All heavy atoms as TSV, in Angstrom:
chain	resi	resn	atom	element	x	y	z
A	1	MET	N	N	2.890	15.603	9.275
A	1	MET	CA	C	2.849	16.833	10.031
A	1	MET	C	C	3.852	17.845	9.470
A	1	MET	O	O	3.549	19.022	9.429
A	1	MET	CB	C	3.150	16.543	11.503
A	1	MET	CG	C	2.119	15.632	12.198
A	1	MET	SD	S	0.467	16.306	12.239
A	1	MET	CE	C	0.659	17.596	13.416
A	2	ALA	N	N	5.011	17.357	9.053
A	2	ALA	CA	C	6.015	18.273	8.520
A	2	ALA	C	C	5.523	18.924	7.227
A	2	ALA	O	O	5.729	20.121	7.017
A	2	ALA	CB	C	7.322	17.539	8.277
A	3	ALA	N	N	4.862	18.141	6.372
A	3	ALA	CA	C	4.332	18.694	5.126
A	3	ALA	C	C	3.252	19.731	5.418
A	3	ALA	O	O	3.183	20.758	4.745
A	3	ALA	CB	C	3.766	17.574	4.261
A	4	LYS	N	N	2.423	19.472	6.420
A	4	LYS	CA	C	1.363	20.408	6.772
A	4	LYS	C	C	1.952	21.745	7.240
A	4	LYS	O	O	1.459	22.803	6.873
A	4	LYS	CB	C	0.482	19.806	7.859
A	4	LYS	CG	C	-0.771	20.572	8.125
A	4	LYS	CD	C	-1.671	19.827	9.095
A	4	LYS	CE	C	-2.990	20.535	9.244
A	4	LYS	NZ	N	-3.931	19.796	10.076
A	5	LYS	N	N	3.018	21.696	8.035
A	5	LYS	CA	C	3.661	22.917	8.509
A	5	LYS	C	C	4.201	23.748	7.353
A	5	LYS	O	O	4.259	24.966	7.423
A	5	LYS	CB	C	4.792	22.579	9.475
A	5	LYS	CG	C	4.320	22.134	10.825
A	5	LYS	CD	C	5.491	21.837	11.739
A	5	LYS	CE	C	5.019	21.317	13.080
A	5	LYS	NZ	N	6.135	20.996	13.969
A	6	LEU	N	N	4.618	23.082	6.283
A	6	LEU	CA	C	5.162	23.768	5.108
A	6	LEU	C	C	4.092	24.050	4.057
A	6	LEU	O	O	4.406	24.490	2.950
A	6	LEU	CB	C	6.273	22.924	4.489
A	6	LEU	CG	C	7.505	22.696	5.367
A	6	LEU	CD1	C	8.437	21.685	4.724
A	6	LEU	CD2	C	8.224	24.008	5.618
A	7	SER	N	N	2.826	23.766	4.401
A	7	SER	CA	C	1.700	23.946	3.479
A	7	SER	C	C	1.884	23.154	2.190
A	7	SER	O	O	1.567	23.620	1.099
A	7	SER	CB	C	1.488	25.424	3.160
A	7	SER	OG	O	1.203	26.142	4.330
A	8	MET	N	N	2.419	21.962	2.324
A	8	MET	CA	C	2.629	21.072	1.184
A	8	MET	C	C	1.748	19.836	1.364
A	8	MET	O	O	1.534	19.392	2.490
A	8	MET	CB	C	4.091	20.633	1.111
A	8	MET	CG	C	5.074	21.741	0.875
A	8	MET	SD	S	6.783	21.175	0.934
A	8	MET	CE	C	6.821	20.023	-0.397
A	9	PRO	N	N	1.273	19.264	0.261
A	9	PRO	CA	C	0.499	18.034	0.395
A	9	PRO	C	C	1.429	16.861	0.759
A	9	PRO	O	O	2.548	16.778	0.253
A	9	PRO	CB	C	-0.112	17.839	-0.989
A	9	PRO	CG	C	0.793	18.568	-1.913
A	9	PRO	CD	C	1.355	19.718	-1.118
A	10	ALA	N	N	0.967	16.018	1.629
A	10	ALA	CA	C	1.762	14.846	2.014
A	10	ALA	C	C	1.535	13.736	1.000
A	10	ALA	O	O	0.439	13.580	0.467
A	10	ALA	CB	C	1.355	14.380	3.397
A	11	HIS	N	N	2.579	12.970	0.726
A	11	HIS	CA	C	2.467	11.791	-0.133
A	11	HIS	C	C	2.487	10.586	0.783
A	11	HIS	O	O	3.484	10.316	1.449
A	11	HIS	CB	C	3.620	11.728	-1.125
A	11	HIS	CG	C	3.636	12.872	-2.093
A	11	HIS	ND1	N	2.635	13.083	-3.004
A	11	HIS	CD2	C	4.515	13.872	-2.260
A	11	HIS	CE1	C	2.902	14.159	-3.703
A	11	HIS	NE2	N	4.043	14.672	-3.261
A	12	ILE	N	N	1.365	9.869	0.818
A	12	ILE	CA	C	1.236	8.723	1.713
A	12	ILE	C	C	1.215	7.463	0.873
A	12	ILE	O	O	0.499	7.373	-0.127
A	12	ILE	CB	C	-0.047	8.835	2.556
A	12	ILE	CG1	C	0.010	10.110	3.389
A	12	ILE	CG2	C	-0.227	7.596	3.430
A	12	ILE	CD1	C	-1.264	10.451	4.096
A	13	GLY	N	N	2.002	6.484	1.290
A	13	GLY	CA	C	2.053	5.236	0.550
A	13	GLY	C	C	2.927	4.222	1.245
A	13	GLY	O	O	3.300	4.384	2.406
A	14	ALA	N	N	3.242	3.176	0.518
A	14	ALA	CA	C	4.085	2.108	1.044
A	14	ALA	C	C	4.707	1.360	-0.126
A	14	ALA	O	O	4.197	1.402	-1.246
A	14	ALA	CB	C	3.254	1.142	1.888
A	15	GLU	N	N	5.798	0.682	0.144
A	15	GLU	CA	C	6.406	-0.197	-0.842
A	15	GLU	C	C	6.003	-1.618	-0.475
A	15	GLU	O	O	6.299	-2.083	0.622
A	15	GLU	CB	C	7.923	-0.043	-0.856
A	15	GLU	CG	C	8.577	-0.846	-1.962
A	15	GLU	CD	C	10.063	-0.573	-2.045
A	15	GLU	OE1	O	10.808	-1.222	-1.292
A	15	GLU	OE2	O	10.466	0.286	-2.844
A	16	ILE	N	N	5.320	-2.291	-1.387
A	16	ILE	CA	C	4.781	-3.618	-1.151
A	16	ILE	C	C	5.572	-4.633	-1.967
A	16	ILE	O	O	5.861	-4.395	-3.142
A	16	ILE	CB	C	3.294	-3.684	-1.580
A	16	ILE	CG1	C	2.461	-2.667	-0.807
A	16	ILE	CG2	C	2.736	-5.091	-1.442
A	16	ILE	CD1	C	2.394	-2.901	0.670
A	17	THR	N	N	5.904	-5.753	-1.362
A	17	THR	CA	C	6.559	-6.842	-2.081
A	17	THR	C	C	5.482	-7.768	-2.630
A	17	THR	O	O	4.578	-8.187	-1.919
A	17	THR	CB	C	7.492	-7.639	-1.160
A	17	THR	OG1	O	8.473	-6.749	-0.624
A	17	THR	CG2	C	8.190	-8.760	-1.910
A	18	GLY	N	N	5.581	-8.056	-3.917
A	18	GLY	CA	C	4.632	-8.952	-4.559
A	18	GLY	C	C	5.064	-10.400	-4.391
A	18	GLY	O	O	6.210	-10.692	-4.033
A	19	ALA	N	N	4.153	-11.316	-4.663
A	19	ALA	CA	C	4.446	-12.747	-4.569
A	19	ALA	C	C	5.550	-13.140	-5.546
A	19	ALA	O	O	6.260	-14.122	-5.318
A	19	ALA	CB	C	3.176	-13.553	-4.831
A	20	ASP	N	N	5.729	-12.358	-6.614
A	20	ASP	CA	C	6.777	-12.622	-7.597
A	20	ASP	C	C	8.144	-12.095	-7.160
A	20	ASP	O	O	9.133	-12.242	-7.864
A	20	ASP	CB	C	6.392	-12.019	-8.943
A	20	ASP	CG	C	6.120	-10.524	-8.876
A	20	ASP	OD1	O	6.291	-9.922	-7.794
A	20	ASP	OD2	O	5.725	-9.954	-9.911
A	21	GLY	N	N	8.199	-11.439	-5.992
A	21	GLY	CA	C	9.453	-10.903	-5.477
A	21	GLY	C	C	9.719	-9.467	-5.878
A	21	GLY	O	O	10.640	-8.839	-5.361
A	22	ASP	N	N	8.930	-8.934	-6.809
A	22	ASP	CA	C	9.093	-7.535	-7.220
A	22	ASP	C	C	8.540	-6.614	-6.148
A	22	ASP	O	O	7.656	-6.982	-5.382
A	22	ASP	CB	C	8.358	-7.268	-8.533
A	22	ASP	CG	C	9.040	-7.915	-9.721
A	22	ASP	OD1	O	10.230	-8.279	-9.615
A	22	ASP	OD2	O	8.376	-8.067	-10.766
A	23	ARG	N	N	9.072	-5.411	-6.102
A	23	ARG	CA	C	8.590	-4.403	-5.155
A	23	ARG	C	C	7.746	-3.388	-5.900
A	23	ARG	O	O	8.094	-2.955	-6.999
A	23	ARG	CB	C	9.758	-3.704	-4.483
A	23	ARG	CG	C	10.541	-4.607	-3.590
A	23	ARG	CD	C	11.574	-3.815	-2.868
A	23	ARG	NE	N	12.588	-4.703	-2.332
A	23	ARG	CZ	C	13.628	-4.293	-1.671
A	23	ARG	NH1	N	13.809	-3.011	-1.457
A	23	ARG	NH2	N	14.496	-5.150	-1.214
A	24	TYR	N	N	6.638	-3.003	-5.273
A	24	TYR	CA	C	5.708	-2.067	-5.877
A	24	TYR	C	C	5.523	-0.864	-4.968
A	24	TYR	O	O	4.952	-0.993	-3.891
A	24	TYR	CB	C	4.344	-2.730	-6.105
A	24	TYR	CG	C	4.418	-3.928	-7.015
A	24	TYR	CD1	C	4.480	-5.215	-6.496
A	24	TYR	CD2	C	4.423	-3.776	-8.393
A	24	TYR	CE1	C	4.549	-6.317	-7.324
A	24	TYR	CE2	C	4.490	-4.874	-9.234
A	24	TYR	CZ	C	4.551	-6.140	-8.691
A	24	TYR	OH	O	4.623	-7.230	-9.512
A	25	PRO	N	N	6.010	0.318	-5.370
A	25	PRO	CA	C	5.731	1.523	-4.581
A	25	PRO	C	C	4.287	1.948	-4.860
A	25	PRO	O	O	3.881	2.083	-6.013
A	25	PRO	CB	C	6.733	2.548	-5.099
A	25	PRO	CG	C	7.181	2.038	-6.418
A	25	PRO	CD	C	6.919	0.569	-6.465
A	26	LEU	N	N	3.507	2.122	-3.821
A	26	LEU	CA	C	2.099	2.488	-3.951
A	26	LEU	C	C	1.851	3.819	-3.258
A	26	LEU	O	O	2.340	4.038	-2.154
A	26	LEU	CB	C	1.207	1.418	-3.310
A	26	LEU	CG	C	1.405	-0.019	-3.771
A	26	LEU	CD1	C	0.501	-0.949	-2.969
A	26	LEU	CD2	C	1.133	-0.148	-5.251
A	27	LEU	N	N	1.110	4.705	-3.900
A	27	LEU	CA	C	0.706	5.974	-3.309
A	27	LEU	C	C	-0.810	6.019	-3.255
A	27	LEU	O	O	-1.477	5.571	-4.187
A	27	LEU	CB	C	1.205	7.160	-4.144
A	27	LEU	CG	C	2.702	7.369	-4.199
A	27	LEU	CD1	C	3.036	8.508	-5.152
A	27	LEU	CD2	C	3.241	7.670	-2.817
A	28	VAL	N	N	-1.341	6.570	-2.187
A	28	VAL	CA	C	-2.799	6.665	-2.062
A	28	VAL	C	C	-3.277	7.992	-2.653
A	28	VAL	O	O	-2.575	8.993	-2.612
A	28	VAL	CB	C	-3.267	6.510	-0.605
A	28	VAL	CG1	C	-2.837	5.174	-0.047
A	28	VAL	CG2	C	-2.762	7.619	0.288
A	29	GLU	N	N	-4.489	7.956	-3.202
A	29	GLU	CA	C	-5.073	9.142	-3.815
A	29	GLU	C	C	-5.933	9.921	-2.820
A	29	GLU	O	O	-6.000	11.145	-2.868
A	29	GLU	CB	C	-5.936	8.707	-4.999
A	29	GLU	CG	C	-6.586	9.828	-5.742
A	29	GLU	CD	C	-7.405	9.337	-6.922
A	29	GLU	OE1	O	-7.497	8.120	-7.141
A	29	GLU	OE2	O	-7.963	10.195	-7.605
A	30	ASN	N	N	-6.589	9.195	-1.911
A	30	ASN	CA	C	-7.504	9.829	-0.972
A	30	ASN	C	C	-7.755	8.871	0.197
A	30	ASN	O	O	-7.049	7.875	0.343
A	30	ASN	CB	C	-8.820	10.212	-1.669
A	30	ASN	CG	C	-9.477	9.025	-2.350
A	30	ASN	OD1	O	-9.256	7.878	-1.976
A	30	ASN	ND2	N	-10.275	9.307	-3.357
A	31	ARG	N	N	-8.771	9.161	0.990
A	31	ARG	CA	C	-9.073	8.337	2.168
A	31	ARG	C	C	-9.395	6.887	1.781
A	31	ARG	O	O	-8.958	5.952	2.439
A	31	ARG	CB	C	-10.236	8.930	2.957
A	31	ARG	CG	C	-10.576	8.141	4.211
A	31	ARG	CD	C	-11.706	8.781	4.980
A	31	ARG	NE	N	-11.310	10.051	5.562
A	31	ARG	CZ	C	-10.884	10.199	6.803
A	31	ARG	NH1	N	-10.809	9.167	7.600
A	31	ARG	NH2	N	-10.540	11.380	7.252
A	32	THR	N	N	-10.136	6.704	0.700
A	32	THR	CA	C	-10.454	5.352	0.234
A	32	THR	C	C	-9.185	4.605	-0.136
A	32	THR	O	O	-9.029	3.420	0.187
A	32	THR	CB	C	-11.414	5.403	-0.977
A	32	THR	OG1	O	-12.594	6.093	-0.606
A	32	THR	CG2	C	-11.759	4.014	-1.461
A	33	GLY	N	N	-8.271	5.281	-0.803
A	33	GLY	CA	C	-6.992	4.667	-1.147
A	33	GLY	C	C	-6.196	4.271	0.089
A	33	GLY	O	O	-5.581	3.211	0.133
A	34	TYR	N	N	-6.219	5.127	1.104
A	34	TYR	CA	C	-5.518	4.823	2.362
A	34	TYR	C	C	-6.139	3.605	3.035
A	34	TYR	O	O	-5.434	2.719	3.503
A	34	TYR	CB	C	-5.557	6.032	3.292
A	34	TYR	CG	C	-4.816	5.806	4.584
A	34	TYR	CD1	C	-3.423	5.806	4.607
A	34	TYR	CD2	C	-5.496	5.574	5.769
A	34	TYR	CE1	C	-2.733	5.587	5.790
A	34	TYR	CE2	C	-4.813	5.348	6.952
A	34	TYR	CZ	C	-3.434	5.365	6.951
A	34	TYR	OH	O	-2.754	5.130	8.122
A	35	GLN	N	N	-7.467	3.545	3.048
A	35	GLN	CA	C	-8.146	2.394	3.640
A	35	GLN	C	C	-7.790	1.115	2.890
A	35	GLN	O	O	-7.522	0.079	3.515
A	35	GLN	CB	C	-9.664	2.607	3.622
A	35	GLN	CG	C	-10.125	3.678	4.574
A	35	GLN	CD	C	-11.581	4.061	4.380
A	35	GLN	OE1	O	-12.171	3.816	3.327
A	35	GLN	NE2	N	-12.161	4.683	5.391
A	36	ASN	N	N	-7.768	1.177	1.567
A	36	ASN	CA	C	-7.431	0.002	0.776
A	36	ASN	C	C	-5.983	-0.426	0.989
A	36	ASN	O	O	-5.685	-1.624	1.053
A	36	ASN	CB	C	-7.700	0.254	-0.704
A	36	ASN	CG	C	-9.168	0.236	-1.033
A	36	ASN	OD1	O	-9.979	-0.305	-0.283
A	36	ASN	ND2	N	-9.537	0.824	-2.152
A	37	LEU	N	N	-5.077	0.541	1.101
A	37	LEU	CA	C	-3.684	0.205	1.356
A	37	LEU	C	C	-3.533	-0.475	2.714
A	37	LEU	O	O	-2.837	-1.481	2.846
A	37	LEU	CB	C	-2.806	1.459	1.290
A	37	LEU	CG	C	-1.311	1.248	1.518
A	37	LEU	CD1	C	-0.720	0.302	0.486
A	37	LEU	CD2	C	-0.584	2.583	1.498
A	38	CYS	N	N	-4.212	0.035	3.719
A	38	CYS	CA	C	-4.181	-0.576	5.052
A	38	CYS	C	C	-4.744	-1.993	5.017
A	38	CYS	O	O	-4.190	-2.911	5.639
A	38	CYS	CB	C	-4.959	0.268	6.058
A	38	CYS	SG	S	-4.166	1.834	6.437
A	39	ARG	N	N	-5.831	-2.181	4.288
A	39	ARG	CA	C	-6.435	-3.521	4.179
A	39	ARG	C	C	-5.509	-4.484	3.452
A	39	ARG	O	O	-5.409	-5.659	3.815
A	39	ARG	CB	C	-7.780	-3.423	3.476
A	39	ARG	CG	C	-8.822	-2.760	4.340
A	39	ARG	CD	C	-10.142	-2.599	3.607
A	39	ARG	NE	N	-11.100	-1.980	4.493
A	39	ARG	CZ	C	-11.911	-0.998	4.151
A	39	ARG	NH1	N	-11.894	-0.533	2.914
A	39	ARG	NH2	N	-12.745	-0.483	5.029
A	40	LEU	N	N	-4.839	-3.996	2.416
A	40	LEU	CA	C	-3.883	-4.832	1.689
A	40	LEU	C	C	-2.755	-5.270	2.607
A	40	LEU	O	O	-2.418	-6.456	2.668
A	40	LEU	CB	C	-3.327	-4.066	0.486
A	40	LEU	CG	C	-2.156	-4.720	-0.249
A	40	LEU	CD1	C	-2.564	-6.056	-0.850
A	40	LEU	CD2	C	-1.621	-3.788	-1.327
A	41	ILE	N	N	-2.175	-4.351	3.337
A	41	ILE	CA	C	-1.065	-4.673	4.246
A	41	ILE	C	C	-1.526	-5.636	5.327
A	41	ILE	O	O	-0.833	-6.605	5.646
A	41	ILE	CB	C	-0.464	-3.384	4.845
A	41	ILE	CG1	C	0.217	-2.566	3.732
A	41	ILE	CG2	C	0.514	-3.706	5.965
A	41	ILE	CD1	C	0.618	-1.170	4.139
A	42	THR	N	N	-2.713	-5.407	5.878
A	42	THR	CA	C	-3.249	-6.300	6.903
A	42	THR	C	C	-3.456	-7.696	6.346
A	42	THR	O	O	-3.072	-8.697	6.968
A	42	THR	CB	C	-4.574	-5.753	7.468
A	42	THR	OG1	O	-4.317	-4.483	8.056
A	42	THR	CG2	C	-5.169	-6.685	8.504
A	43	SER	N	N	-4.033	-7.793	5.168
A	43	SER	CA	C	-4.270	-9.090	4.534
A	43	SER	C	C	-2.960	-9.843	4.324
A	43	SER	O	O	-2.865	-11.043	4.595
A	43	SER	CB	C	-4.979	-8.873	3.195
A	43	SER	OG	O	-5.128	-10.073	2.499
A	44	MET	N	N	-1.943	-9.140	3.856
A	44	MET	CA	C	-0.634	-9.758	3.635
A	44	MET	C	C	-0.045	-10.291	4.936
A	44	MET	O	O	0.451	-11.409	4.992
A	44	MET	CB	C	0.342	-8.731	3.040
A	44	MET	CG	C	0.041	-8.283	1.648
A	44	MET	SD	S	1.008	-6.827	1.146
A	44	MET	CE	C	2.647	-7.212	1.712
A	45	LYS	N	N	-0.099	-9.485	5.975
A	45	LYS	CA	C	0.543	-9.834	7.238
A	45	LYS	C	C	-0.192	-10.938	8.003
A	45	LYS	O	O	0.432	-11.695	8.737
A	45	LYS	CB	C	0.694	-8.596	8.112
A	45	LYS	CG	C	1.726	-7.634	7.559
A	45	LYS	CD	C	1.932	-6.475	8.483
A	45	LYS	CE	C	3.059	-5.611	8.013
A	45	LYS	NZ	N	4.365	-6.110	8.379
A	46	LEU	N	N	-1.501	-11.036	7.828
A	46	LEU	CA	C	-2.268	-12.047	8.557
A	46	LEU	C	C	-2.007	-13.468	8.062
A	46	LEU	O	O	-2.182	-14.420	8.807
A	46	LEU	CB	C	-3.765	-11.748	8.473
A	46	LEU	CG	C	-4.264	-10.622	9.356
A	46	LEU	CD1	C	-5.754	-10.368	9.092
A	46	LEU	CD2	C	-4.047	-10.938	10.824
A	47	ARG	N	N	-1.598	-13.618	6.817
A	47	ARG	CA	C	-1.436	-14.966	6.280
A	47	ARG	C	C	0.015	-15.410	6.096
A	47	ARG	O	O	0.278	-16.457	5.531
A	47	ARG	CB	C	-2.198	-15.100	4.981
A	47	ARG	CG	C	-1.722	-14.224	3.891
A	47	ARG	CD	C	-2.453	-14.492	2.584
A	47	ARG	NE	N	-2.086	-13.498	1.613
A	47	ARG	CZ	C	-0.896	-13.415	1.035
A	47	ARG	NH1	N	0.039	-14.265	1.320
A	47	ARG	NH2	N	-0.644	-12.466	0.166
A	48	ALA	N	N	0.960	-14.620	6.592
A	48	ALA	CA	C	2.368	-14.964	6.396
A	48	ALA	C	C	3.141	-14.788	7.700
A	48	ALA	O	O	2.788	-13.950	8.526
A	48	ALA	CB	C	2.970	-14.078	5.316
A	49	PRO	N	N	4.222	-15.573	7.876
A	49	PRO	CA	C	5.070	-15.364	9.048
A	49	PRO	C	C	5.710	-13.977	9.005
A	49	PRO	O	O	5.853	-13.373	7.941
A	49	PRO	CB	C	6.149	-16.443	8.918
A	49	PRO	CG	C	5.713	-17.353	7.840
A	49	PRO	CD	C	4.687	-16.644	7.022
A	50	LYS	N	N	6.101	-13.487	10.150
A	50	LYS	CA	C	6.697	-12.159	10.256
A	50	LYS	C	C	7.886	-12.014	9.295
A	50	LYS	O	O	8.757	-12.874	9.239
A	50	LYS	CB	C	7.149	-11.909	11.693
A	50	LYS	CG	C	7.623	-10.499	11.921
A	50	LYS	CD	C	7.885	-10.217	13.372
A	50	LYS	CE	C	8.260	-8.764	13.561
A	50	LYS	NZ	N	8.383	-8.405	14.953
A	51	GLY	N	N	7.873	-10.941	8.549
A	51	GLY	CA	C	8.952	-10.662	7.611
A	51	GLY	C	C	8.834	-11.364	6.273
A	51	GLY	O	O	9.678	-11.198	5.402
A	52	LYS	N	N	7.796	-12.168	6.080
A	52	LYS	CA	C	7.640	-12.938	4.843
A	52	LYS	C	C	6.410	-12.543	4.037
A	52	LYS	O	O	6.052	-13.216	3.092
A	52	LYS	CB	C	7.546	-14.440	5.167
A	52	LYS	CG	C	8.720	-14.995	5.920
A	52	LYS	CD	C	9.953	-15.021	5.064
A	52	LYS	CE	C	11.094	-15.658	5.851
A	52	LYS	NZ	N	12.351	-15.578	5.144
A	53	ALA	N	N	5.740	-11.461	4.423
A	53	ALA	CA	C	4.496	-11.066	3.751
A	53	ALA	C	C	4.758	-10.638	2.313
A	53	ALA	O	O	5.738	-9.962	2.018
A	53	ALA	CB	C	3.825	-9.934	4.519
A	54	ALA	N	N	3.863	-11.063	1.434
A	54	ALA	CA	C	3.927	-10.682	0.028
A	54	ALA	C	C	2.505	-10.630	-0.504
A	54	ALA	O	O	1.665	-11.450	-0.144
A	54	ALA	CB	C	4.765	-11.675	-0.768
A	55	ALA	N	N	2.239	-9.667	-1.365
A	55	ALA	CA	C	0.906	-9.494	-1.927
A	55	ALA	C	C	0.754	-10.341	-3.187
A	55	ALA	O	O	1.619	-10.323	-4.062
A	55	ALA	CB	C	0.657	-8.031	-2.262
A	56	SER	N	N	-0.350	-11.063	-3.264
A	56	SER	CA	C	-0.651	-11.816	-4.479
A	56	SER	C	C	-1.193	-10.856	-5.536
A	56	SER	O	O	-1.623	-9.740	-5.224
A	56	SER	CB	C	-1.678	-12.907	-4.188
A	56	SER	OG	O	-2.936	-12.327	-3.880
A	57	GLN	N	N	-1.183	-11.289	-6.777
A	57	GLN	CA	C	-1.729	-10.471	-7.859
A	57	GLN	C	C	-3.203	-10.184	-7.606
A	57	GLN	O	O	-3.671	-9.075	-7.843
A	57	GLN	CB	C	-1.555	-11.189	-9.207
A	57	GLN	CG	C	-1.977	-10.358	-10.389
A	57	GLN	CD	C	-1.119	-9.110	-10.583
A	57	GLN	OE1	O	0.069	-9.104	-10.283
A	57	GLN	NE2	N	-1.726	-8.050	-11.071
A	58	GLU	N	N	-3.924	-11.167	-7.076
A	58	GLU	CA	C	-5.352	-10.989	-6.791
A	58	GLU	C	C	-5.572	-9.913	-5.726
A	58	GLU	O	O	-6.487	-9.097	-5.833
A	58	GLU	CB	C	-5.976	-12.310	-6.336
A	58	GLU	CG	C	-6.033	-13.376	-7.413
A	58	GLU	CD	C	-4.697	-14.103	-7.624
A	58	GLU	OE1	O	-3.839	-14.100	-6.701
A	58	GLU	OE2	O	-4.499	-14.637	-8.727
A	59	GLU	N	N	-4.732	-9.912	-4.684
A	59	GLU	CA	C	-4.846	-8.887	-3.637
A	59	GLU	C	C	-4.562	-7.505	-4.199
A	59	GLU	O	O	-5.281	-6.547	-3.903
A	59	GLU	CB	C	-3.877	-9.173	-2.486
A	59	GLU	CG	C	-4.309	-10.286	-1.594
A	59	GLU	CD	C	-3.263	-10.584	-0.539
A	59	GLU	OE1	O	-2.070	-10.685	-0.870
A	59	GLU	OE2	O	-3.664	-10.730	0.625
A	60	LEU	N	N	-3.523	-7.393	-5.011
A	60	LEU	CA	C	-3.184	-6.099	-5.602
A	60	LEU	C	C	-4.341	-5.580	-6.448
A	60	LEU	O	O	-4.692	-4.399	-6.381
A	60	LEU	CB	C	-1.910	-6.200	-6.433
A	60	LEU	CG	C	-0.621	-6.378	-5.649
A	60	LEU	CD1	C	0.521	-6.710	-6.589
A	60	LEU	CD2	C	-0.301	-5.150	-4.830
A	61	GLU	N	N	-4.953	-6.455	-7.237
A	61	GLU	CA	C	-6.087	-6.039	-8.064
A	61	GLU	C	C	-7.293	-5.675	-7.204
A	61	GLU	O	O	-7.982	-4.695	-7.480
A	61	GLU	CB	C	-6.454	-7.149	-9.041
A	61	GLU	CG	C	-5.411	-7.358	-10.119
A	61	GLU	CD	C	-5.657	-8.598	-10.955
A	61	GLU	OE1	O	-6.709	-9.258	-10.784
A	61	GLU	OE2	O	-4.790	-8.907	-11.786
A	62	HIS	N	N	-7.544	-6.457	-6.165
A	62	HIS	CA	C	-8.707	-6.232	-5.310
A	62	HIS	C	C	-8.628	-4.890	-4.576
A	62	HIS	O	O	-9.625	-4.184	-4.448
A	62	HIS	CB	C	-8.836	-7.371	-4.300
A	62	HIS	CG	C	-10.009	-7.232	-3.380
A	62	HIS	ND1	N	-11.304	-7.455	-3.788
A	62	HIS	CD2	C	-10.085	-6.879	-2.081
A	62	HIS	CE1	C	-12.120	-7.250	-2.778
A	62	HIS	NE2	N	-11.407	-6.900	-1.726
A	63	TYR	N	N	-7.449	-4.534	-4.099
A	63	TYR	CA	C	-7.285	-3.313	-3.302
A	63	TYR	C	C	-6.753	-2.132	-4.105
A	63	TYR	O	O	-6.386	-1.114	-3.539
A	63	TYR	CB	C	-6.362	-3.587	-2.111
A	63	TYR	CG	C	-6.965	-4.539	-1.117
A	63	TYR	CD1	C	-6.472	-5.819	-0.967
A	63	TYR	CD2	C	-8.046	-4.157	-0.331
A	63	TYR	CE1	C	-7.037	-6.699	-0.052
A	63	TYR	CE2	C	-8.618	-5.027	0.574
A	63	TYR	CZ	C	-8.101	-6.293	0.710
A	63	TYR	OH	O	-8.679	-7.151	1.615
A	64	ALA	N	N	-6.738	-2.231	-5.424
A	64	ALA	CA	C	-6.131	-1.198	-6.264
A	64	ALA	C	C	-6.971	0.073	-6.370
A	64	ALA	O	O	-6.451	1.104	-6.798
A	64	ALA	CB	C	-5.862	-1.738	-7.665
A	65	ARG	N	N	-8.231	0.050	-5.980
A	65	ARG	CA	C	-9.074	1.238	-6.117
A	65	ARG	C	C	-8.513	2.376	-5.268
A	65	ARG	O	O	-8.355	2.250	-4.072
A	65	ARG	CB	C	-10.495	0.910	-5.685
A	65	ARG	CG	C	-11.439	2.051	-5.916
A	65	ARG	CD	C	-12.874	1.607	-5.685
A	65	ARG	NE	N	-13.739	2.755	-5.830
A	65	ARG	CZ	C	-14.658	3.091	-4.959
A	65	ARG	NH1	N	-14.847	2.373	-3.887
A	65	ARG	NH2	N	-15.386	4.153	-5.155
A	66	ARG	N	N	-8.238	3.482	-5.912
A	66	ARG	CA	C	-7.725	4.691	-5.276
A	66	ARG	C	C	-6.301	4.525	-4.717
A	66	ARG	O	O	-5.885	5.283	-3.859
A	66	ARG	CB	C	-8.648	5.204	-4.189
A	66	ARG	CG	C	-10.036	5.516	-4.683
A	66	ARG	CD	C	-9.957	6.696	-5.608
A	66	ARG	NE	N	-11.313	7.012	-6.089
A	66	ARG	CZ	C	-11.546	7.770	-7.130
A	66	ARG	NH1	N	-10.565	8.265	-7.813
A	66	ARG	NH2	N	-12.762	8.026	-7.508
A	67	VAL	N	N	-5.582	3.519	-5.186
A	67	VAL	CA	C	-4.161	3.362	-4.845
A	67	VAL	C	C	-3.408	3.387	-6.162
A	67	VAL	O	O	-3.749	2.669	-7.091
A	67	VAL	CB	C	-3.896	2.030	-4.105
A	67	VAL	CG1	C	-2.404	1.837	-3.874
A	67	VAL	CG2	C	-4.652	1.971	-2.797
A	68	TRP	N	N	-2.406	4.215	-6.273
A	68	TRP	CA	C	-1.648	4.345	-7.511
A	68	TRP	C	C	-0.388	3.507	-7.439
A	68	TRP	O	O	0.366	3.561	-6.479
A	68	TRP	CB	C	-1.244	5.779	-7.750
A	68	TRP	CG	C	-2.397	6.719	-7.932
A	68	TRP	CD1	C	-3.737	6.431	-7.848
A	68	TRP	CD2	C	-2.314	8.094	-8.218
A	68	TRP	NE1	N	-4.467	7.543	-8.066
A	68	TRP	CE2	C	-3.629	8.594	-8.286
A	68	TRP	CE3	C	-1.267	8.963	-8.424
A	68	TRP	CZ2	C	-3.910	9.922	-8.564
A	68	TRP	CZ3	C	-1.554	10.281	-8.683
A	68	TRP	CH2	C	-2.854	10.752	-8.764
A	69	PHE	N	N	-0.155	2.742	-8.491
A	69	PHE	CA	C	1.094	2.015	-8.639
A	69	PHE	C	C	2.087	2.959	-9.291
A	69	PHE	O	O	1.840	3.494	-10.345
A	69	PHE	CB	C	0.909	0.769	-9.517
A	69	PHE	CG	C	0.052	-0.274	-8.873
A	69	PHE	CD1	C	-1.331	-0.212	-8.933
A	69	PHE	CD2	C	0.640	-1.317	-8.193
A	69	PHE	CE1	C	-2.116	-1.175	-8.340
A	69	PHE	CE2	C	-0.138	-2.289	-7.582
A	69	PHE	CZ	C	-1.520	-2.214	-7.663
A	70	VAL	N	N	3.197	3.198	-8.616
A	70	VAL	CA	C	4.188	4.153	-9.110
A	70	VAL	C	C	5.283	3.409	-9.851
A	70	VAL	O	O	5.702	2.368	-9.478
A	70	VAL	CB	C	4.791	4.963	-7.946
A	70	VAL	CG1	C	5.817	5.944	-8.461
A	70	VAL	CG2	C	3.689	5.672	-7.205
């Protein structure tokens, strides 16, 4: 909302922890990218105890469409 008030594009993304322990900052390109990022986060959280979620390489590849690795 703050970016919209300033007529600036918003940068939407998240920092994801990989199964290897590395952190990956991800930015979405469009609505499809946002949907894929949400699905990735949901997938990670559903199979791990709270605070222990990590994305596998397969998940990152599967949900990478329209999500940019920064």
